Phi, psi and omega in degrees: 000131188209155173277142182227166172243124184256118180288133181244358182101330178245327179199164175274135182256127177294149179205170179239121183251125178249121186250130179295162173283157178091199183253137176274194007280159182239156168295156184246165173212134174265121181261124182252122190284165174282181190301334183282357171093203187277071183275171176300324179295319179291322175296327178295330178287325172297318176299323180299315178296319179298322179296339178258015173088023177246135173283111191243134177235135176250099178286139176275092184294349176268000177064027179088356180277159178299145185298325181298331181282334191247341190296325182297315179295318180298317179296325178295317176300316183299315181291324181284338182076020179200167178126180186298330180295318177295321177300320180293323178295315179293322177297322178293317178300313182295320179297315182293315181298330183275355179289147180295334181268013177243142179289345186097347177268120188229134172254174177227138180227122182234149181239133175057239176306317178298330176295322176296318176296318182298324182294315178291318180298331180300329181262349187254326187242173188273058173271148180276332178198159179226136173253117185247109184251109183043052180260144178293139179283147176289163173297143181048064183301330178302323179275316187295334186258008175296133179079010181290155172290169177304142187230130170247134187219146178227133179226160177250132181291341179260024175258099186298335184285343183233033181298125179084356184296320182298316179295318179297318180294317178304314182293319181295317181290323177297315179296328181273355180071028181268126175301135186202163173217100182248131181222135173250126183266127179296150175052036184233138181257195179288148173075020188287343184279343186230183179254046182307130175252105180289130179309139189327299185294341184265348186301310181299321180293320181298324180296323182281310186284326186245353185067028183302138178095346181273135170081020180293346175293348178270000182300319181301315179295319180300314180290323177300318179295318180298311184291323176297320181291315180292323178297329179282321191253338182253319181280104184271000000 
C-alpha cells in the first residue's frame, strides 16, 4: 500500500494505491470517497479490494485540501454531472488501466457522494462495472444511465435523504437494459457498509438526517454482492 501521484493533465492528484499480494496483472477499481474525503476508513476500503485481488486506487479528489473547503464544489460537480471532479475520475481510471500491473479492466466503487459520482461515471467512462453505495441519483436517471456499464447498488430504507432512490434506480436501469443488482436494506441508514466516523459536532445531526449507524449488520451481505458482481463483470 503506497501513496501515489496521478497525472490529470493539469496537475498531479494525490492518491492511495492498494496492491494485492502475489503477481499481477490484476483487474482494477477506482474507489471514490464519501464527503469526508480520503479518511483512514476510505483507505481501508481500497485495502479491502486489494485483499480480494483488485488493484485499487483511492484518488484524493480534494487534492489534499481539508474536506470542509472542498465538499461544496465537489457536490456541485456531482449534481451538475460535469466539472473538474469528473475529469479527475476519468484521469484516474485511465492511469490505473494503463499500469503494467493492471489488466486494463477497471471498475468503480463509490460511497455516499462518491456513489453519486460512480453512477454518472458508469454511463460516461469505460468502466466495466460500478458499485453505487447510497449514492444520489442524477437528474433524469432514465436518460443519464443509458449505455451504463453493469451496476450493483445498495441503499438503506432508513436513510431519509435517499427515500425511494433504490426503486427509482431499479426502474431506470431496467428501462435502459443495464445489467444490475439493486437492493434496499430494511431498517438501515446511510454509511452502513463502512466504519465511517462522523466528525464530532456533526455526529448527532448525521444520526437524525441520515440514519447513520443503523443496519451495519447488513455490511457483509452488501460486500458479498459487490464482490460477486465485480468478479462477474470486471475480472475477465
